[in-house]
Backbone as a chain_set.jsonl record, in Angstrom:
{"seq": "XXXXXXXXXXXXXXXXXXXXXXXXXXXXXXXXXXXXXXXXXXXXXXXXXXXXXXXXXXXXXXXXXXXXXXXXXXXXXXXXXXXXXXXXXXXXXXXXXXXXXXXXXXXXXXXXXXXXXXXXXXXXXXXXXXXXXXX", "coords": {"N": [[65.564, -28.653, 93.718], [67.495, -28.779, 91.7], [69.846, -29.156, 93.177], [69.368, -31.648, 94.346], [69.47, -33.302, 92.122], [72.063, -32.993, 91.409], [72.829, -30.984, 89.684], [73.05, -27.697, 88.073], [71.377, -24.57, 88.726], [70.443, -22.44, 86.33], [70.164, -19.142, 85.271], [68.206, -18.114, 82.682], [66.709, -16.072, 81.319], [66.912, -13.097, 82.552], [65.67, -10.626, 82.44], [63.019, -10.94, 81.816], [59.626, -11.293, 83.014], [57.815, -13.711, 84.645], [61.136, -14.444, 85.987], [63.199, -16.559, 84.072], [64.493, -19.746, 84.582], [66.759, -22.544, 84.321], [67.389, -25.983, 84.77], [70.432, -27.483, 84.612], [73.602, -28.99, 83.605], [76.003, -26.866, 84.003], [78.753, -26.653, 83.44], [79.128, -28.58, 81.427], [77.454, -27.454, 79.496], [78.839, -25.015, 78.898], [81.181, -26.144, 77.833], [80.184, -27.391, 75.503], [79.288, -25.129, 74.086], [81.745, -23.809, 73.605], [82.918, -25.754, 72.018], [81.24, -25.712, 69.756], [81.853, -23.117, 68.872], [84.57, -23.408, 68.222], [84.332, -25.223, 66.108], [82.913, -23.651, 64.27], [84.815, -21.674, 63.727], [86.699, -23.225, 62.421], [85.465, -23.831, 60.033], [85.173, -21.412, 58.717], [86.124, -19.222, 56.031], [89.321, -18.063, 55.142], [90.492, -15.104, 53.772], [92.957, -14.855, 51.496], [95.562, -12.661, 50.811], [97.549, -11.634, 48.232], [100.526, -9.908, 47.229], [101.616, -7.665, 44.731], [104.245, -5.81, 43.511], [104.901, -2.748, 41.939], [106.799, -0.289, 40.041], [106.844, 3.268, 39.411], [108.016, 4.028, 36.943], [107.935, 1.794, 35.151], [108.934, -0.734, 32.858], [107.424, -1.868, 29.771], [107.485, -4.672, 29.304], [108.096, -5.673, 31.874], [105.846, -4.745, 33.215], [103.835, -6.277, 31.953], [104.626, -8.848, 32.763], [104.375, -8.779, 35.588], [101.661, -8.213, 35.762], [100.613, -10.509, 34.648], [101.328, -12.304, 36.645], [99.719, -11.354, 38.742], [97.24, -11.929, 37.601], [97.349, -14.702, 37.654], [97.243, -15.197, 40.431], [94.666, -14.197, 40.937], [93.138, -15.978, 39.432], [93.378, -18.204, 41.027], [91.714, -17.501, 43.027], [92.453, -15.688, 44.967], [92.773, -12.54, 46.71], [94.332, -9.584, 45.469], [96.864, -7.339, 46.24], [97.935, -4.435, 44.941], [100.822, -2.599, 44.741], [102.351, 0.478, 44.246], [105.505, 1.603, 44.323], [107.301, 4.443, 45.28], [110.277, 6.38, 44.82], [112.584, 8.88, 45.843], [112.852, 11.314, 43.435], [110.678, 10.417, 42.022], [108.485, 10.853, 43.535], [107.518, 13.322, 42.929], [105.797, 13.091, 40.804], [103.089, 11.743, 41.206], [100.952, 11.11, 39.618], [101.822, 9.396, 37.628], [101.889, 6.931, 38.905], [99.149, 6.579, 39.473], [98.241, 6.323, 36.88], [99.412, 3.883, 36.127], [98.059, 2.152, 37.892], [95.488, 2.444, 36.861], [95.863, 1.303, 34.328], [96.434, -1.338, 35.087], [94.006, -2.087, 36.285], [92.367, -1.991, 34.018], [93.58, -3.985, 32.45], [93.032, -6.268, 33.929], [90.31, -6.348, 34.099], [88.496, -8.228, 33.092], [88.552, -10.454, 34.786], [88.69, -9.507, 37.353], [87.716, -7.265, 40.032], [87.938, -3.947, 41.163], [88.556, -3.427, 44.478], [89.403, -1.54, 46.322], [90.38, 1.608, 45.551], [93.078, 3.856, 45.518], [93.118, 7.256, 46.756], [94.99, 9.088, 47.323], [98.561, 9.477, 47.928], [99.994, 7.127, 50.176], [102.145, 7.634, 52.371], [105.043, 6.664, 50.896], [103.898, 5.1, 49.004], [101.422, 3.852, 46.698], [98.426, 2.128, 46.947], [96.343, -0.45, 45.818], [93.568, -2.613, 46.006], [92.46, -5.571, 44.588], [89.927, -7.94, 43.672], [88.839, -11.265, 42.832], [86.203, -11.66, 40.428], [84.366, -13.752, 40.646], [84.147, -14.351, 43.391]], "CA": [[65.497, -29.726, 92.724], [68.779, -28.864, 91.007], [70.829, -29.732, 94.102], [69.074, -33.072, 94.537], [69.892, -34.002, 90.911], [73.499, -32.766, 91.215], [72.981, -30.079, 88.541], [73.075, -26.269, 88.399], [70.212, -23.767, 88.383], [71.002, -21.388, 85.475], [69.22, -18.098, 84.902], [68.197, -18.016, 81.221], [66.222, -14.754, 80.922], [66.794, -12.331, 83.787], [64.865, -9.415, 82.243], [61.593, -11.247, 81.639], [58.843, -11.517, 84.237], [58.731, -14.123, 85.704], [62.498, -14.789, 85.586], [63.242, -17.927, 83.555], [65.677, -20.496, 84.987], [66.815, -23.872, 83.736], [68.241, -26.911, 85.515], [71.354, -28.112, 83.66], [75.013, -29.086, 83.99], [76.534, -25.644, 83.397], [80.1, -26.941, 82.91], [78.954, -29.264, 80.138], [76.875, -26.464, 78.589], [79.933, -24.135, 78.444], [82.059, -26.958, 76.994], [79.536, -27.573, 74.193], [79.298, -23.825, 73.414], [83.112, -23.594, 73.115], [83.126, -26.725, 70.947], [80.549, -25.167, 68.58], [82.606, -21.953, 68.412], [85.782, -23.924, 67.555], [83.894, -25.807, 64.837], [82.563, -22.545, 63.367], [86.075, -21.047, 63.291], [87.384, -24.119, 61.497], [84.79, -23.833, 58.734], [85.133, -20.11, 58.056], [87.159, -19.091, 55.018], [90.282, -16.989, 55.302], [90.808, -14.472, 52.502], [94.399, -14.708, 51.374], [95.905, -11.504, 49.984], [98.888, -11.657, 47.66], [100.937, -8.555, 46.872], [102.475, -7.483, 43.561], [104.792, -4.453, 43.609], [105.299, -2.089, 40.692], [107.457, 1.004, 40.173], [106.151, 4.202, 38.512], [108.647, 4.067, 35.618], [108.126, 0.382, 34.819], [109.037, -1.09, 31.447], [106.23, -2.566, 29.265], [107.65, -6.107, 29.517], [107.964, -5.922, 33.316], [104.43, -4.52, 33.531], [103.086, -7.452, 31.493], [105.004, -9.999, 33.583], [103.763, -8.634, 36.913], [100.214, -8.297, 35.591], [100.338, -11.929, 34.434], [101.422, -12.909, 37.976], [98.495, -10.96, 39.453], [96.148, -12.697, 36.979], [97.469, -16.076, 38.161], [96.719, -15.186, 41.801], [93.222, -13.999, 40.856], [92.561, -17.232, 38.95], [93.347, -19.129, 42.169], [90.698, -17.022, 43.959], [93.042, -14.852, 46.011], [92.743, -11.095, 46.507], [95.672, -9.099, 45.129], [97.172, -5.971, 46.645], [98.875, -3.842, 43.997], [101.534, -1.496, 45.379], [103.272, 1.266, 43.426], [106.508, 2.149, 45.25], [107.978, 5.641, 44.782], [111.54, 6.762, 45.444], [113.14, 10.208, 45.598], [112.2, 12.234, 42.488], [109.426, 9.856, 41.523], [107.42, 11.38, 44.4], [106.998, 14.562, 42.333], [104.793, 12.784, 39.777], [102.249, 10.615, 41.62], [99.99, 10.769, 38.561], [102.355, 8.232, 36.907], [101.431, 5.756, 39.655], [97.707, 6.432, 39.247], [98.098, 5.839, 35.496], [99.736, 2.448, 36.13], [96.945, 1.461, 38.543], [94.377, 2.434, 35.903], [96.198, 0.304, 33.303], [96.299, -2.668, 35.696], [92.567, -2.333, 36.433], [91.845, -2.286, 32.675], [94.121, -5.262, 31.981], [92.447, -7.375, 34.689], [88.87, -6.089, 34.245], [87.704, -9.397, 32.727], [88.492, -11.446, 35.864], [88.826, -8.887, 38.676], [86.997, -6.036, 40.338], [88.708, -3.124, 42.087], [87.933, -3.381, 45.796], [89.754, -0.26, 46.944], [91.257, 2.424, 44.709], [93.624, 4.93, 46.357], [92.805, 8.633, 46.379], [96.221, 9.869, 47.492], [99.726, 8.696, 48.359], [100.067, 6.689, 51.57], [103.594, 7.629, 52.583], [105.729, 6.591, 49.608], [103.26, 4.05, 48.208], [100.017, 3.848, 46.283], [97.976, 0.75, 47.115], [95.025, -0.782, 45.302], [93.218, -4.009, 46.266], [91.507, -6.109, 43.617], [89.464, -9.272, 44.05], [88.227, -11.97, 41.696], [84.776, -11.382, 40.232], [83.555, -14.906, 41.036], [83.967, -14.488, 44.847]], "C": [[66.836, -29.916, 92.031], [69.822, -29.531, 91.887], [70.606, -31.234, 94.27], [69.503, -33.903, 93.322], [71.383, -33.842, 90.636], [73.774, -31.857, 90.022], [72.978, -28.631, 89.024], [71.76, -25.62, 87.993], [70.741, -22.541, 87.641], [69.894, -20.429, 85.081], [69.306, -17.878, 83.39], [67.793, -16.622, 80.768], [65.956, -13.948, 82.185], [65.847, -11.151, 83.638], [63.379, -9.711, 82.118], [60.919, -11.431, 82.999], [57.856, -12.622, 83.965], [60.098, -14.495, 85.136], [62.533, -16.268, 85.196], [64.564, -18.566, 83.964], [65.589, -21.905, 84.412], [67.732, -24.733, 84.592], [69.108, -27.639, 84.492], [72.737, -28.23, 84.273], [75.718, -27.933, 83.281], [77.924, -25.855, 82.803], [80.022, -27.601, 81.543], [78.396, -28.305, 79.087], [77.956, -25.545, 78.021], [80.879, -24.876, 77.515], [81.469, -27.12, 75.589], [79.496, -26.263, 73.41], [80.679, -23.545, 72.823], [83.418, -24.524, 71.945], [82.46, -26.245, 69.648], [81.31, -23.975, 68.0], [83.876, -22.387, 67.686], [85.44, -24.492, 66.186], [83.564, -24.718, 63.824], [83.823, -21.851, 62.858], [86.788, -21.909, 62.267], [86.778, -24.056, 60.103], [84.717, -22.471, 58.058], [86.308, -19.997, 57.082], [88.028, -17.878, 55.307], [90.574, -16.42, 53.917], [92.313, -14.249, 52.471], [94.685, -13.565, 50.408], [97.346, -11.643, 49.535], [99.235, -10.237, 47.231], [101.852, -8.585, 45.651], [102.925, -6.03, 43.574], [105.268, -3.969, 42.244], [106.097, -0.834, 41.04], [106.804, 1.958, 39.174], [106.736, 4.248, 37.098], [108.941, 2.655, 35.134], [108.127, 0.196, 33.304], [107.791, -1.894, 31.043], [106.325, -4.07, 29.561], [107.483, -6.464, 30.998], [106.515, -5.746, 33.769], [103.612, -5.753, 33.154], [103.374, -8.677, 32.365], [104.327, -9.94, 34.945], [102.238, -8.729, 36.835], [99.791, -9.749, 35.362], [100.383, -12.681, 35.774], [100.169, -12.594, 38.803], [97.295, -11.741, 38.914], [96.148, -14.133, 37.491], [96.912, -16.176, 39.59], [95.192, -15.064, 41.799], [92.516, -15.264, 40.374], [92.452, -18.26, 40.068], [92.357, -18.667, 43.237], [91.234, -16.145, 45.079], [92.837, -13.369, 45.689], [94.168, -10.645, 46.24], [95.791, -7.636, 45.528], [98.259, -5.469, 45.698], [99.508, -2.626, 44.672], [102.452, -0.831, 44.368], [104.228, 1.944, 44.411], [107.232, 3.33, 44.59], [109.289, 5.84, 45.526], [111.911, 8.167, 44.997], [112.321, 11.066, 44.63], [110.9, 11.709, 41.915], [108.232, 10.379, 42.328], [106.786, 12.639, 43.802], [105.866, 14.307, 41.352], [103.93, 11.588, 40.183], [101.234, 10.216, 40.549], [100.488, 9.605, 37.703], [101.897, 6.939, 37.584], [99.946, 5.507, 39.457], [97.439, 5.895, 37.844], [98.392, 4.334, 35.428], [98.604, 1.656, 36.783], [95.733, 1.375, 37.614], [94.616, 1.375, 34.821], [96.039, -1.122, 33.834], [94.819, -3.025, 35.81], [91.942, -2.672, 35.079], [92.297, -3.658, 32.198], [93.455, -6.453, 32.673], [90.932, -7.248, 34.842], [88.018, -7.313, 33.937], [87.58, -10.414, 33.854], [88.495, -10.828, 37.257], [88.015, -7.607, 38.782], [87.833, -5.261, 41.349], [87.925, -3.005, 43.389], [88.169, -2.034, 46.46], [90.761, 0.45, 46.06], [91.791, 3.568, 45.572], [93.222, 6.305, 45.845], [94.032, 9.517, 46.501], [97.346, 8.94, 47.928], [99.611, 8.346, 49.84], [101.549, 6.555, 51.895], [104.289, 7.691, 51.236], [105.084, 5.587, 48.658], [101.838, 4.428, 47.799], [99.572, 2.392, 46.353], [96.549, 0.599, 46.61], [94.775, -2.257, 45.597], [92.185, -4.433, 45.237], [91.138, -7.526, 44.057], [88.847, -9.944, 42.833], [86.735, -11.697, 41.627], [83.924, -12.509, 40.782], [83.34, -15.022, 42.534], [83.125, -13.405, 45.43]], "O": [[67.274, -31.042, 91.796], [70.593, -30.368, 91.418], [71.567, -32.001, 94.33], [69.858, -35.073, 93.467], [71.915, -34.482, 89.729], [74.838, -31.948, 89.41], [72.911, -28.366, 90.225], [71.108, -26.053, 87.044], [71.407, -21.695, 88.237], [68.829, -20.839, 84.619], [70.358, -17.499, 82.877], [68.462, -16.038, 79.915], [64.908, -14.092, 82.815], [65.268, -10.712, 84.632], [62.558, -8.812, 82.297], [61.582, -11.692, 84.003], [57.062, -12.448, 83.041], [60.217, -14.822, 83.955], [61.975, -17.118, 85.89], [65.631, -18.001, 83.725], [64.513, -22.393, 84.066], [68.75, -24.249, 85.086], [68.593, -28.329, 83.612], [73.017, -27.65, 85.321], [75.997, -28.019, 82.085], [78.236, -25.284, 81.758], [80.75, -27.237, 80.62], [78.811, -28.337, 77.928], [78.0, -25.312, 76.814], [81.337, -24.315, 76.52], [82.188, -26.996, 74.597], [79.653, -26.277, 72.189], [80.787, -23.1, 71.681], [84.096, -24.132, 70.995], [83.045, -26.358, 68.57], [81.406, -23.833, 66.781], [84.229, -21.812, 66.656], [86.166, -24.271, 65.217], [83.899, -24.846, 62.646], [83.894, -21.479, 61.686], [87.414, -21.389, 61.344], [87.484, -24.209, 59.106], [84.241, -22.38, 56.926], [87.357, -20.607, 57.291], [87.535, -16.81, 55.668], [90.871, -17.172, 52.989], [92.868, -13.544, 53.314], [94.118, -13.508, 49.317], [98.254, -11.757, 50.358], [98.346, -9.449, 46.906], [102.747, -9.424, 45.552], [102.099, -5.12, 43.639], [105.941, -4.687, 41.505], [106.079, -0.37, 42.18], [106.255, 1.498, 38.172], [105.997, 4.489, 36.144], [110.07, 2.351, 34.749], [107.412, 0.884, 32.575], [107.172, -2.533, 31.894], [105.354, -4.672, 30.019], [106.81, -7.439, 31.334], [106.02, -6.505, 34.602], [102.791, -6.221, 33.943], [102.467, -9.453, 32.669], [103.768, -10.935, 35.407], [101.601, -9.266, 37.741], [98.732, -10.17, 35.828], [99.578, -13.581, 36.011], [99.63, -13.469, 39.481], [96.432, -12.166, 39.683], [95.091, -14.715, 37.733], [96.198, -17.124, 39.916], [94.509, -15.743, 42.565], [91.427, -15.589, 40.846], [91.544, -19.091, 40.064], [92.171, -19.352, 44.244], [90.522, -15.888, 46.05], [92.739, -12.994, 44.521], [95.114, -11.259, 46.733], [94.939, -6.81, 45.201], [99.364, -6.011, 45.661], [98.799, -1.727, 45.124], [103.244, -1.504, 43.707], [103.807, 2.76, 45.231], [107.715, 3.214, 43.464], [109.403, 5.514, 46.708], [111.579, 8.581, 43.886], [111.219, 11.498, 44.967], [110.102, 12.477, 41.377], [107.098, 10.347, 41.85], [105.65, 12.982, 44.131], [105.059, 15.199, 41.091], [104.027, 10.527, 39.567], [100.713, 9.101, 40.575], [99.678, 8.893, 37.108], [101.556, 5.967, 36.908], [99.523, 4.363, 39.291], [96.518, 5.103, 37.644], [97.687, 3.598, 34.738], [98.227, 0.597, 36.282], [95.036, 0.36, 37.584], [93.701, 0.643, 34.443], [95.566, -2.006, 33.12], [94.422, -4.14, 35.47], [91.079, -3.547, 35.0], [91.515, -4.409, 31.615], [93.327, -7.523, 32.08], [90.333, -7.971, 35.638], [86.915, -7.432, 34.47], [86.608, -11.169, 33.89], [88.321, -11.541, 38.245], [87.678, -6.964, 37.788], [88.376, -5.845, 42.286], [86.783, -2.544, 43.403], [87.272, -1.458, 47.075], [91.866, -0.046, 45.844], [91.015, 4.193, 46.295], [93.013, 6.495, 44.647], [94.115, 10.567, 45.864], [97.119, 7.775, 48.252], [99.185, 9.167, 50.652], [102.137, 5.489, 51.715], [104.14, 8.672, 50.507], [105.658, 5.259, 47.62], [101.16, 5.21, 48.464], [100.278, 1.51, 45.863], [95.669, 1.401, 46.925], [95.685, -3.074, 45.452], [91.174, -3.761, 45.033], [91.916, -8.215, 44.716], [88.387, -9.271, 41.911], [86.081, -11.523, 42.655], [82.854, -12.251, 41.335], [82.424, -15.733, 42.946], [82.888, -13.39, 46.638]]}, "num_chains": 1, "name": "protein.A"}
């Protein structure tokens, strides 16, 4: 029947008894499936992550400026990756970096939630990811 109509005989359910087959244009079917997949990819949302870098011995004014920048990113709905960069002797006191991350989390607690808090140094950096509460 499929050959007489110029279509393909497609096996739909091979494991069921009796085996289920369908007469269709398989090329067109694959094209429509790919088209649906492209449409779904177009409508999915990409999470954009912005990064703000701090140093462990940061001045109060610089801390406030960078925190204000992070707040601006969060207001726009973006996730923010906070990085504390250590150099040379600063590596001896990682607790200074953890203290700064705690202060940042407190300063942004009204609009952001901590997604991932670090437990230890990752190389020479401490990294924390925060996201807006509304998303």
